[in-house]
PDB file as gemmi writes it, atoms N, CA and C in Angstrom:
CRYST1    1.000    1.000    1.000  90.00  90.00  90.00 P 1                      
ATOM      1  N   MET A   1     -44.154  38.016 -35.041  1.00  0.00           N  
ATOM      2  CA  MET A   1     -43.676  38.300 -36.740  1.00  0.00           C  
ATOM      3  C   MET A   1     -42.951  37.033 -36.651  1.00  0.00           C  
ATOM      4  N   PHE A   2     -42.547  36.387 -35.994  1.00  0.00           N  
ATOM      5  CA  PHE A   2     -41.779  34.680 -36.870  1.00  0.00           C  
ATOM      6  C   PHE A   2     -42.573  33.441 -37.674  1.00  0.00           C  
ATOM      7  N   LEU A   3     -43.292  33.863 -36.271  1.00  0.00           N  
ATOM      8  CA  LEU A   3     -44.553  32.691 -37.234  1.00  0.00           C  
ATOM      9  C   LEU A   3     -44.726  33.511 -38.578  1.00  0.00           C  
ATOM     10  N   CYS A   4     -45.052  35.294 -39.222  1.00  0.00           N  
ATOM     11  CA  CYS A   4     -45.437  35.681 -39.770  1.00  0.00           C  
ATOM     12  C   CYS A   4     -44.656  35.492 -41.102  1.00  0.00           C  
ATOM     13  N   LEU A   5     -42.777  35.553 -40.519  1.00  0.00           N  
ATOM     14  CA  LEU A   5     -41.811  35.549 -42.010  1.00  0.00           C  
ATOM     15  C   LEU A   5     -42.302  33.560 -41.824  1.00  0.00           C  
ATOM     16  N   PHE A   6     -41.717  33.126 -41.016  1.00  0.00           N  
ATOM     17  CA  PHE A   6     -41.527  32.031 -41.287  1.00  0.00           C  
ATOM     18  C   PHE A   6     -41.906  31.295 -43.113  1.00  0.00           C  
ATOM     19  N   CYS A   7     -43.910  31.767 -42.321  1.00  0.00           N  
ATOM     20  CA  CYS A   7     -45.093  31.619 -43.610  1.00  0.00           C  
ATOM     21  C   CYS A   7     -44.132  32.451 -44.640  1.00  0.00           C  
ATOM     22  N   ILE A   8     -44.032  33.480 -44.914  1.00  0.00           N  
ATOM     23  CA  ILE A   8     -43.757  33.876 -45.707  1.00  0.00           C  
ATOM     24  C   ILE A   8     -42.411  33.408 -46.600  1.00  0.00           C  
ATOM     25  N   ARG A   9     -42.020  32.251 -45.674  1.00  0.00           N  
ATOM     26  CA  ARG A   9     -39.861  32.357 -47.124  1.00  0.00           C  
ATOM     27  C   ARG A   9     -40.697  30.451 -47.469  1.00  0.00           C  
ATOM     28  N   ARG A  10     -41.992  30.207 -46.612  1.00  0.00           N  
ATOM     29  CA  ARG A  10     -42.188  28.773 -46.991  1.00  0.00           C  
ATOM     30  C   ARG A  10     -43.142  28.886 -48.263  1.00  0.00           C  
ATOM     31  N   LEU A  11     -43.997  30.018 -48.368  1.00  0.00           N  
ATOM     32  CA  LEU A  11     -44.773  30.477 -49.091  1.00  0.00           C  
ATOM     33  C   LEU A  11     -43.804  30.498 -50.940  1.00  0.00           C  
ATOM     34  N   HIS A  12     -42.199  31.434 -50.335  1.00  0.00           N  
ATOM     35  CA  HIS A  12     -41.770  31.698 -51.204  1.00  0.00           C  
ATOM     36  C   HIS A  12     -40.915  30.043 -52.209  1.00  0.00           C  
ATOM     37  N   GLN A  13     -40.776  29.838 -51.348  1.00  0.00           N  
ATOM     38  CA  GLN A  13     -40.326  28.360 -52.287  1.00  0.00           C  
ATOM     39  C   GLN A  13     -41.731  27.272 -52.983  1.00  0.00           C  
ATOM     40  N   LEU A  14     -42.762  28.362 -52.977  1.00  0.00           N  
ATOM     41  CA  LEU A  14     -44.439  27.202 -53.934  1.00  0.00           C  
ATOM     42  C   LEU A  14     -44.201  28.148 -55.292  1.00  0.00           C  
ATOM     43  N   VAL A  15     -44.101  27.152 -56.217  1.00  0.00           N  
ATOM     44  CA  VAL A  15     -44.300  28.494 -57.764  1.00  0.00           C  
ATOM     45  C   VAL A  15     -45.833  27.681 -58.049  1.00  0.00           C  
ATOM     46  N   PRO A  16     -46.423  28.788 -59.000  1.00  0.00           N  
ATOM     47  CA  PRO A  16     -47.492  29.108 -59.599  1.00  0.00           C  
ATOM     48  C   PRO A  16     -47.773  27.078 -60.412  1.00  0.00           C  
ATOM     49  N   HIS A  17     -49.057  27.159 -60.247  1.00  0.00           N  
ATOM     50  CA  HIS A  17     -49.241  26.051 -60.795  1.00  0.00           C  
ATOM     51  C   HIS A  17     -48.740  25.045 -60.555  1.00  0.00           C  
ATOM     52  N   TYR A  18     -48.032  24.813 -59.445  1.00  0.00           N  
ATOM     53  CA  TYR A  18     -47.696  23.625 -58.905  1.00  0.00           C  
ATOM     54  C   TYR A  18     -48.673  21.962 -58.263  1.00  0.00           C  
ATOM     55  N   LEU A  19     -48.131  21.277 -58.644  1.00  0.00           N  
ATOM     56  CA  LEU A  19     -49.565  19.781 -58.734  1.00  0.00           C  
ATOM     57  C   LEU A  19     -50.296  19.449 -59.886  1.00  0.00           C  
ATOM     58  N   THR A  20     -49.611  20.368 -60.784  1.00  0.00           N  
ATOM     59  CA  THR A  20     -51.412  20.277 -61.976  1.00  0.00           C  
ATOM     60  C   THR A  20     -50.812  19.772 -62.670  1.00  0.00           C  
ATOM     61  N   THR A  21     -49.733  18.435 -62.976  1.00  0.00           N  
ATOM     62  CA  THR A  21     -49.692  17.605 -63.945  1.00  0.00           C  
ATOM     63  C   THR A  21     -50.134  16.328 -63.630  1.00  0.00           C  
ATOM     64  N   ILE A  22     -50.459  16.029 -62.779  1.00  0.00           N  
ATOM     65  CA  ILE A  22     -51.500  14.240 -62.408  1.00  0.00           C  
ATOM     66  C   ILE A  22     -53.282  14.881 -61.910  1.00  0.00           C  
ATOM     67  N   TYR A  23     -53.371  14.409 -63.122  1.00  0.00           N  
ATOM     68  CA  TYR A  23     -55.093  14.216 -62.865  1.00  0.00           C  
ATOM     69  C   TYR A  23     -55.534  12.755 -62.463  1.00  0.00           C  
ATOM     70  N   ASP A  24     -55.752  12.702 -61.536  1.00  0.00           N  
ATOM     71  CA  ASP A  24     -56.068  11.200 -60.354  1.00  0.00           C  
ATOM     72  C   ASP A  24     -57.520  12.173 -60.011  1.00  0.00           C  
ATOM     73  N   ASP A  25     -57.772  11.593 -59.343  1.00  0.00           N  
ATOM     74  CA  ASP A  25     -59.148  11.939 -58.424  1.00  0.00           C  
ATOM     75  C   ASP A  25     -58.340  11.515 -57.735  1.00  0.00           C  
ATOM     76  N   TRP A  26     -57.788  10.862 -56.563  1.00  0.00           N  
ATOM     77  CA  TRP A  26     -57.136  11.294 -55.176  1.00  0.00           C  
ATOM     78  C   TRP A  26     -55.772  11.895 -55.117  1.00  0.00           C  
ATOM     79  N   PHE A  27     -54.951  12.390 -56.218  1.00  0.00           N  
ATOM     80  CA  PHE A  27     -53.604  13.358 -56.632  1.00  0.00           C  
ATOM     81  C   PHE A  27     -54.461  14.821 -56.420  1.00  0.00           C  
ATOM     82  N   LEU A  28     -55.886  15.311 -57.152  1.00  0.00           N  
ATOM     83  CA  LEU A  28     -56.756  16.034 -57.320  1.00  0.00           C  
ATOM     84  C   LEU A  28     -57.167  16.423 -55.752  1.00  0.00           C  
ATOM     85  N   ASP A  29     -57.843  15.425 -54.827  1.00  0.00           N  
ATOM     86  CA  ASP A  29     -58.242  15.569 -54.097  1.00  0.00           C  
ATOM     87  C   ASP A  29     -57.309  16.322 -52.841  1.00  0.00           C  
ATOM     88  N   ILE A  30     -56.334  15.389 -52.648  1.00  0.00           N  
ATOM     89  CA  ILE A  30     -55.075  16.318 -52.010  1.00  0.00           C  
ATOM     90  C   ILE A  30     -54.358  17.608 -52.770  1.00  0.00           C  
ATOM     91  N   ARG A  31     -54.617  17.928 -53.981  1.00  0.00           N  
ATOM     92  CA  ARG A  31     -54.621  19.119 -54.475  1.00  0.00           C  
ATOM     93  C   ARG A  31     -55.436  19.961 -53.001  1.00  0.00           C  
ATOM     94  N   VAL A  32     -57.024  19.807 -52.726  1.00  0.00           N  
ATOM     95  CA  VAL A  32     -57.395  20.667 -52.786  1.00  0.00           C  
ATOM     96  C   VAL A  32     -57.800  20.890 -51.236  1.00  0.00           C  
ATOM     97  N   LYS A  33     -56.894  20.209 -50.810  1.00  0.00           N  
ATOM     98  CA  LYS A  33     -56.920  20.194 -49.013  1.00  0.00           C  
ATOM     99  C   LYS A  33     -54.773  20.772 -48.394  1.00  0.00           C  
ATOM    100  N   ILE A  34     -54.781  21.190 -49.815  1.00  0.00           N  
ATOM    101  CA  ILE A  34     -53.177  21.482 -49.809  1.00  0.00           C  
ATOM    102  C   ILE A  34     -53.748  23.098 -50.207  1.00  0.00           C  
ATOM    103  N   GLU A  35     -54.970  23.364 -50.921  1.00  0.00           N  
ATOM    104  CA  GLU A  35     -55.164  24.554 -51.335  1.00  0.00           C  
ATOM    105  C   GLU A  35     -55.891  25.563 -50.154  1.00  0.00           C  
ATOM    106  N   ILE A  36     -56.647  24.551 -50.310  1.00  0.00           N  
ATOM    107  CA  ILE A  36     -57.921  25.107 -48.712  1.00  0.00           C  
ATOM    108  C   ILE A  36     -56.374  25.710 -47.318  1.00  0.00           C  
ATOM    109  N   ILE A  37     -55.544  24.242 -46.818  1.00  0.00           N  
ATOM    110  CA  ILE A  37     -54.693  25.091 -46.092  1.00  0.00           C  
ATOM    111  C   ILE A  37     -53.961  26.382 -46.522  1.00  0.00           C  
ATOM    112  N   LEU A  38     -53.486  26.964 -47.854  1.00  0.00           N  
ATOM    113  CA  LEU A  38     -52.461  27.961 -48.532  1.00  0.00           C  
ATOM    114  C   LEU A  38     -53.463  29.099 -48.077  1.00  0.00           C  
ATOM    115  N   LEU A  39     -54.466  28.550 -48.908  1.00  0.00           N  
ATOM    116  CA  LEU A  39     -55.157  29.660 -47.938  1.00  0.00           C  
ATOM    117  C   LEU A  39     -56.313  30.536 -47.001  1.00  0.00           C  
ATOM    118  N   ASP A  40     -56.330  29.540 -45.883  1.00  0.00           N  
ATOM    119  CA  ASP A  40     -55.904  29.945 -44.964  1.00  0.00           C  
ATOM    120  C   ASP A  40     -54.634  30.442 -43.924  1.00  0.00           C  
ATOM    121  N   LEU A  41     -53.293  30.146 -45.084  1.00  0.00           N  
ATOM    122  CA  LEU A  41     -52.622  30.904 -44.471  1.00  0.00           C  
ATOM    123  C   LEU A  41     -51.895  31.993 -44.810  1.00  0.00           C  
ATOM    124  N   LEU A  42     -52.925  31.818 -46.044  1.00  0.00           N  
ATOM    125  CA  LEU A  42     -52.363  33.913 -46.816  1.00  0.00           C  
ATOM    126  C   LEU A  42     -53.669  34.881 -46.184  1.00  0.00           C  
ATOM    127  N   ILE A  43     -54.455  34.138 -45.191  1.00  0.00           N  
ATOM    128  CA  ILE A  43     -55.730  34.989 -45.237  1.00  0.00           C  
ATOM    129  C   ILE A  43     -55.036  35.364 -43.287  1.00  0.00           C  
ATOM    130  N   TRP A  44     -54.392  34.444 -42.760  1.00  0.00           N  
ATOM    131  CA  TRP A  44     -54.207  34.370 -41.171  1.00  0.00           C  
ATOM    132  C   TRP A  44     -53.422  36.356 -41.112  1.00  0.00           C  
ATOM    133  N   MET A  45     -52.028  35.187 -42.631  1.00  0.00           N  
ATOM    134  CA  MET A  45     -50.811  36.604 -42.767  1.00  0.00           C  
ATOM    135  C   MET A  45     -51.923  38.268 -42.747  1.00  0.00           C  
ATOM    136  N   LYS A  46     -52.677  37.382 -43.288  1.00  0.00           N  
ATOM    137  CA  LYS A  46     -53.037  39.168 -43.830  1.00  0.00           C  
ATOM    138  C   LYS A  46     -53.863  39.338 -43.022  1.00  0.00           C  
ATOM    139  N   GLU A  47     -54.770  38.994 -41.562  1.00  0.00           N  
ATOM    140  CA  GLU A  47     -55.406  39.079 -40.755  1.00  0.00           C  
ATOM    141  C   GLU A  47     -54.098  39.756 -39.482  1.00  0.00           C  
ATOM    142  N   TRP A  48     -53.250  39.270 -39.621  1.00  0.00           N  
ATOM    143  CA  TRP A  48     -51.753  39.950 -38.644  1.00  0.00           C  
ATOM    144  C   TRP A  48     -51.670  40.485 -39.173  1.00  0.00           C  
ATOM    145  N   LEU A  49     -50.914  41.189 -40.287  1.00  0.00           N  
ATOM    146  CA  LEU A  49     -50.635  42.016 -41.403  1.00  0.00           C  
ATOM    147  C   LEU A  49     -51.125  43.185 -40.975  1.00  0.00           C  
ATOM    148  N   CYS A  50     -52.644  42.852 -40.901  1.00  0.00           N  
ATOM    149  CA  CYS A  50     -53.397  44.518 -41.263  1.00  0.00           C  
ATOM    150  C   CYS A  50     -53.535  44.929 -39.490  1.00  0.00           C  
ATOM    151  N   ALA A  51     -53.680  44.423 -38.514  1.00  0.00           N  
ATOM    152  CA  ALA A  51     -53.458  43.618 -37.457  1.00  0.00           C  
ATOM    153  C   ALA A  51     -52.620  44.954 -36.525  1.00  0.00           C  
ATOM    154  N   ASN A  52     -51.181  44.453 -36.967  1.00  0.00           N  
ATOM    155  CA  ASN A  52     -50.334  45.201 -36.902  1.00  0.00           C  
ATOM    156  C   ASN A  52     -49.667  46.311 -38.000  1.00  0.00           C  
ATOM    157  N   GLY A  53     -50.987  46.967 -38.864  1.00  0.00           N  
ATOM    158  CA  GLY A  53     -50.629  48.429 -39.121  1.00  0.00           C  
ATOM    159  C   GLY A  53     -49.828  47.129 -40.366  1.00  0.00           C  
ATOM    160  N   LYS A  54     -49.510  47.329 -41.210  1.00  0.00           N  
ATOM    161  CA  LYS A  54     -49.099  46.547 -42.435  1.00  0.00           C  
ATOM    162  C   LYS A  54     -49.791  46.298 -43.205  1.00  0.00           C  
ATOM    163  N   VAL A  55     -51.178  47.259 -43.401  1.00  0.00           N  
ATOM    164  CA  VAL A  55     -51.874  46.890 -44.719  1.00  0.00           C  
ATOM    165  C   VAL A  55     -51.441  46.760 -45.987  1.00  0.00           C  
ATOM    166  N   SER A  56     -50.727  47.403 -46.387  1.00  0.00           N  
ATOM    167  CA  SER A  56     -49.476  47.496 -47.693  1.00  0.00           C  
ATOM    168  C   SER A  56     -49.183  45.801 -47.206  1.00  0.00           C  
ATOM    169  N   LYS A  57     -48.292  45.626 -47.006  1.00  0.00           N  
ATOM    170  CA  LYS A  57     -47.590  44.736 -47.267  1.00  0.00           C  
ATOM    171  C   LYS A  57     -48.112  43.140 -47.433  1.00  0.00           C  
ATOM    172  N   ALA A  58     -49.676  43.454 -46.671  1.00  0.00           N  
ATOM    173  CA  ALA A  58     -50.882  42.563 -46.321  1.00  0.00           C  
ATOM    174  C   ALA A  58     -51.129  41.389 -48.540  1.00  0.00           C  
ATOM    175  N   VAL A  59     -51.884  43.231 -48.931  1.00  0.00           N  
ATOM    176  CA  VAL A  59     -52.269  43.414 -49.898  1.00  0.00           C  
ATOM    177  C   VAL A  59     -51.007  42.908 -51.755  1.00  0.00           C  
ATOM    178  N   PHE A  60     -49.363  43.114 -50.564  1.00  0.00           N  
ATOM    179  CA  PHE A  60     -48.730  42.781 -51.585  1.00  0.00           C  
ATOM    180  C   PHE A  60     -48.144  40.502 -51.784  1.00  0.00           C  
ATOM    181  N   LEU A  61     -48.312  40.786 -50.064  1.00  0.00           N  
ATOM    182  CA  LEU A  61     -48.370  39.680 -50.505  1.00  0.00           C  
ATOM    183  C   LEU A  61     -49.929  38.315 -50.641  1.00  0.00           C  
ATOM    184  N   LEU A  62     -51.261  39.268 -50.642  1.00  0.00           N  
ATOM    185  CA  LEU A  62     -52.051  38.307 -51.616  1.00  0.00           C  
ATOM    186  C   LEU A  62     -52.623  39.210 -52.552  1.00  0.00           C  
ATOM    187  N   ILE A  63     -51.748  39.875 -53.488  1.00  0.00           N  
ATOM    188  CA  ILE A  63     -51.660  39.955 -54.388  1.00  0.00           C  
ATOM    189  C   ILE A  63     -49.460  38.462 -55.507  1.00  0.00           C  
ATOM    190  N   LYS A  64     -48.906  38.069 -54.964  1.00  0.00           N  
ATOM    191  CA  LYS A  64     -47.890  37.951 -55.115  1.00  0.00           C  
ATOM    192  C   LYS A  64     -48.563  36.588 -55.046  1.00  0.00           C  
ATOM    193  N   PHE A  65     -48.948  36.159 -54.157  1.00  0.00           N  
ATOM    194  CA  PHE A  65     -49.511  34.281 -54.383  1.00  0.00           C  
ATOM    195  C   PHE A  65     -50.924  34.079 -54.413  1.00  0.00           C  
ATOM    196  N   ILE A  66     -51.558  35.037 -55.329  1.00  0.00           N  
ATOM    197  CA  ILE A  66     -53.533  34.919 -56.361  1.00  0.00           C  
ATOM    198  C   ILE A  66     -52.969  33.604 -56.810  1.00  0.00           C  
ATOM    199  N   ASP A  67     -51.370  33.405 -57.546  1.00  0.00           N  
ATOM    200  CA  ASP A  67     -51.483  32.413 -57.974  1.00  0.00           C  
ATOM    201  C   ASP A  67     -51.369  30.907 -57.637  1.00  0.00           C  
ATOM    202  N   LEU A  68     -50.984  31.023 -56.663  1.00  0.00           N  
ATOM    203  CA  LEU A  68     -51.271  29.551 -55.800  1.00  0.00           C  
ATOM    204  C   LEU A  68     -51.721  28.337 -55.813  1.00  0.00           C  
ATOM    205  N   VAL A  69     -53.334  29.208 -55.723  1.00  0.00           N  
ATOM    206  CA  VAL A  69     -54.604  28.590 -55.470  1.00  0.00           C  
ATOM    207  C   VAL A  69     -55.472  29.105 -57.236  1.00  0.00           C  
ATOM    208  N   GLU A  70     -56.330  27.427 -57.156  1.00  0.00           N  
ATOM    209  CA  GLU A  70     -57.457  27.698 -57.981  1.00  0.00           C  
ATOM    210  C   GLU A  70     -58.324  28.728 -57.781  1.00  0.00           C  
ATOM    211  N   GLU A  71     -59.076  28.730 -56.538  1.00  0.00           N  
ATOM    212  CA  GLU A  71     -60.217  29.309 -56.167  1.00  0.00           C  
ATOM    213  C   GLU A  71     -59.474  30.577 -56.167  1.00  0.00           C  
ATOM    214  N   LYS A  72     -59.621  31.126 -56.463  1.00  0.00           N  
ATOM    215  CA  LYS A  72     -59.278  33.041 -56.407  1.00  0.00           C  
ATOM    216  C   LYS A  72     -60.101  33.936 -55.565  1.00  0.00           C  
ATOM    217  N   GLU A  73     -61.577  33.722 -55.253  1.00  0.00           N  
ATOM    218  CA  GLU A  73     -62.711  34.478 -55.198  1.00  0.00           C  
ATOM    219  C   GLU A  73     -62.125  35.226 -54.166  1.00  0.00           C  
ATOM    220  N   PHE A  74     -62.147  34.489 -52.978  1.00  0.00           N  
ATOM    221  CA  PHE A  74     -61.768  34.152 -51.634  1.00  0.00           C  
ATOM    222  C   PHE A  74     -60.124  35.562 -51.788  1.00  0.00           C  
ATOM    223  N   ILE A  75     -59.159  35.293 -52.411  1.00  0.00           N  
ATOM    224  CA  ILE A  75     -58.160  36.040 -52.668  1.00  0.00           C  
ATOM    225  C   ILE A  75     -58.533  37.669 -52.743  1.00  0.00           C  
ATOM    226  N   TYR A  76     -59.616  37.625 -53.436  1.00  0.00           N  
ATOM    227  CA  TYR A  76     -59.413  39.239 -54.245  1.00  0.00           C  
ATOM    228  C   TYR A  76     -60.539  39.445 -53.214  1.00  0.00           C  
ATOM    229  N   ASP A  77     -61.421  38.710 -52.620  1.00  0.00           N  
ATOM    230  CA  ASP A  77     -62.387  39.814 -51.040  1.00  0.00           C  
ATOM    231  C   ASP A  77     -61.340  40.390 -50.318  1.00  0.00           C  
ATOM    232  N   GLU A  78     -60.209  39.325 -50.106  1.00  0.00           N  
ATOM    233  CA  GLU A  78     -59.233  40.010 -48.549  1.00  0.00           C  
ATOM    234  C   GLU A  78     -58.214  41.606 -49.852  1.00  0.00           C  
ATOM    235  N   ILE A  79     -57.675  41.513 -50.830  1.00  0.00           N  
ATOM    236  CA  ILE A  79     -57.662  42.384 -51.309  1.00  0.00           C  
ATOM    237  C   ILE A  79     -58.672  43.568 -51.173  1.00  0.00           C  
ATOM    238  N   VAL A  80     -60.015  43.607 -51.287  1.00  0.00           N  
ATOM    239  CA  VAL A  80     -60.761  44.341 -52.191  1.00  0.00           C  
ATOM    240  C   VAL A  80     -60.394  45.242 -50.701  1.00  0.00           C  
ATOM    241  N   ASP A  81     -60.501  44.196 -49.647  1.00  0.00           N  
ATOM    242  CA  ASP A  81     -60.618  43.916 -48.045  1.00  0.00           C  
ATOM    243  C   ASP A  81     -59.603  45.761 -47.546  1.00  0.00           C  
ATOM    244  N   CYS A  82     -58.284  44.964 -48.013  1.00  0.00           N  
ATOM    245  CA  CYS A  82     -57.295  46.382 -47.581  1.00  0.00           C  
ATOM    246  C   CYS A  82     -57.143  47.076 -48.051  1.00  0.00           C  
ATOM    247  N   TYR A  83     -57.428  46.962 -49.306  1.00  0.00           N  
ATOM    248  CA  TYR A  83     -57.313  48.252 -50.185  1.00  0.00           C  
ATOM    249  C   TYR A  83     -58.278  49.423 -49.488  1.00  0.00           C  
ATOM    250  N   ILE A  84     -60.236  48.995 -48.872  1.00  0.00           N  
ATOM    251  CA  ILE A  84     -60.792  49.579 -48.296  1.00  0.00           C  
ATOM    252  C   ILE A  84     -60.512  50.146 -46.669  1.00  0.00           C  
ATOM    253  N   LYS A  85     -59.513  49.151 -46.517  1.00  0.00           N  
ATOM    254  CA  LYS A  85     -58.476  49.578 -45.028  1.00  0.00           C  
ATOM    255  C   LYS A  85     -57.815  51.032 -45.450  1.00  0.00           C  
ATOM    256  N   LEU A  86     -57.204  51.051 -46.614  1.00  0.00           N  
ATOM    257  CA  LEU A  86     -55.989  51.699 -46.922  1.00  0.00           C  
ATOM    258  C   LEU A  86     -57.304  53.002 -47.074  1.00  0.00           C  
ATOM    259  N   ASP A  87     -58.457  52.867 -47.617  1.00  0.00           N  
ATOM    260  CA  ASP A  87     -59.223  54.045 -48.103  1.00  0.00           C  
ATOM    261  C   ASP A  87     -58.845  54.856 -49.989  1.00  0.00           C  
ATOM    262  N   ASN A  88     -58.253  52.993 -50.366  1.00  0.00           N  
ATOM    263  CA  ASN A  88     -58.259  53.804 -51.881  1.00  0.00           C  
ATOM    264  C   ASN A  88     -59.358  53.109 -52.742  1.00  0.00           C  
ATOM    265  N   ASN A  89     -60.385  53.037 -52.858  1.00  0.00           N  
ATOM    266  CA  ASN A  89     -61.320  53.938 -53.753  1.00  0.00           C  
ATOM    267  C   ASN A  89     -61.003  52.647 -54.904  1.00  0.00           C  
ATOM    268  N   GLU A  90     -59.901  53.597 -56.055  1.00  0.00           N  
ATOM    269  CA  GLU A  90     -59.761  53.503 -56.767  1.00  0.00           C  
ATOM    270  C   GLU A  90     -58.707  51.799 -57.371  1.00  0.00           C  
ATOM    271  N   LYS A  91     -58.448  51.652 -56.350  1.00  0.00           N  
ATOM    272  CA  LYS A  91     -58.332  50.153 -56.090  1.00  0.00           C  
ATOM    273  C   LYS A  91     -59.036  48.649 -55.715  1.00  0.00           C  
ATOM    274  N   SER A  92     -59.658  49.258 -54.789  1.00  0.00           N  
ATOM    275  CA  SER A  92     -60.772  48.360 -54.604  1.00  0.00           C  
ATOM    276  C   SER A  92     -61.472  47.758 -55.280  1.00  0.00           C  
ATOM    277  N   GLU A  93     -62.067  49.261 -56.610  1.00  0.00           N  
ATOM    278  CA  GLU A  93     -62.898  48.838 -56.875  1.00  0.00           C  
ATOM    279  C   GLU A  93     -62.221  48.602 -58.398  1.00  0.00           C  
ATOM    280  N   TYR A  94     -60.995  48.627 -58.979  1.00  0.00           N  
ATOM    281  CA  TYR A  94     -60.341  47.681 -59.981  1.00  0.00           C  
ATOM    282  C   TYR A  94     -60.184  45.768 -59.226  1.00  0.00           C  
ATOM    283  N   TRP A  95     -59.886  45.340 -57.940  1.00  0.00           N  
ATOM    284  CA  TRP A  95     -59.944  44.446 -58.102  1.00  0.00           C  
ATOM    285  C   TRP A  95     -61.352  43.684 -57.845  1.00  0.00           C  
ATOM    286  N   LEU A  96     -62.213  43.918 -57.237  1.00  0.00           N  
ATOM    287  CA  LEU A  96     -63.311  43.847 -57.351  1.00  0.00           C  
ATOM    288  C   LEU A  96     -63.221  44.141 -58.927  1.00  0.00           C  
ATOM    289  N   ASN A  97     -63.334  44.560 -59.918  1.00  0.00           N  
ATOM    290  CA  ASN A  97     -63.729  44.234 -60.973  1.00  0.00           C  
ATOM    291  C   ASN A  97     -62.777  42.710 -61.692  1.00  0.00           C  
ATOM    292  N   GLN A  98     -61.808  42.575 -61.179  1.00  0.00           N  
ATOM    293  CA  GLN A  98     -61.109  41.681 -61.321  1.00  0.00           C  
ATOM    294  C   GLN A  98     -61.218  40.279 -60.743  1.00  0.00           C  
ATOM    295  N   LYS A  99     -62.340  40.365 -60.088  1.00  0.00           N  
ATOM    296  CA  LYS A  99     -62.631  39.222 -58.734  1.00  0.00           C  
ATOM    297  C   LYS A  99     -64.097  39.117 -59.713  1.00  0.00           C  
ATOM    298  N   MET A 100     -64.793  39.950 -60.919  1.00  0.00           N  
ATOM    299  CA  MET A 100     -65.485  39.535 -61.091  1.00  0.00           C  
ATOM    300  C   MET A 100     -65.692  38.506 -63.278  1.00  0.00           C  
ATOM    301  N   GLN A 101     -64.478  39.726 -63.342  1.00  0.00           N  
ATOM    302  CA  GLN A 101     -63.842  39.066 -64.532  1.00  0.00           C  
ATOM    303  C   GLN A 101     -63.291  37.461 -63.797  1.00  0.00           C  
ATOM    304  N   TYR A 102     -62.779  37.070 -63.278  1.00  0.00           N  
ATOM    305  CA  TYR A 102     -62.870  35.392 -62.899  1.00  0.00           C  
ATOM    306  C   TYR A 102     -63.966  34.869 -62.318  1.00  0.00           C  
ATOM    307  N   LEU A 103     -65.156  35.565 -62.154  1.00  0.00           N  
ATOM    308  CA  LEU A 103     -66.216  34.348 -61.771  1.00  0.00           C  
ATOM    309  C   LEU A 103     -67.063  34.169 -63.415  1.00  0.00           C  
ATOM    310  N   VAL A 104     -66.933  34.918 -64.090  1.00  0.00           N  
ATOM    311  CA  VAL A 104     -66.911  34.787 -65.333  1.00  0.00           C  
ATOM    312  C   VAL A 104     -66.229  33.706 -66.252  1.00  0.00           C  
ATOM    313  N   GLU A 105     -65.119  33.982 -65.950  1.00  0.00           N  
ATOM    314  CA  GLU A 105     -64.078  32.833 -66.700  1.00  0.00           C  
ATOM    315  C   GLU A 105     -64.415  31.802 -66.199  1.00  0.00           C  
TER     316      GLU A 105                                                      
END                                                                             
């Protein structure tokens, strides 16, 4: 639990669209690496929370931090998975539609 709380605190320190003002290739490569780490961290926290019966909290975190990464497809999938676990078809369909809109853009 301590590790999950620590990760949540660190994610709260980030702001959406961080590192977007520099467009050098080397800097963009660093941003992609950071996003991969953040995505892995978000998915790990979601899995840990779900395994400990805190699926609603996992959904809240995924939605709260969805703007931290540019590639949102995987986060949409994780949100849909959580709502399926909560047996909430209406919300899972809503987030599936959000994913489809994101992919079309």
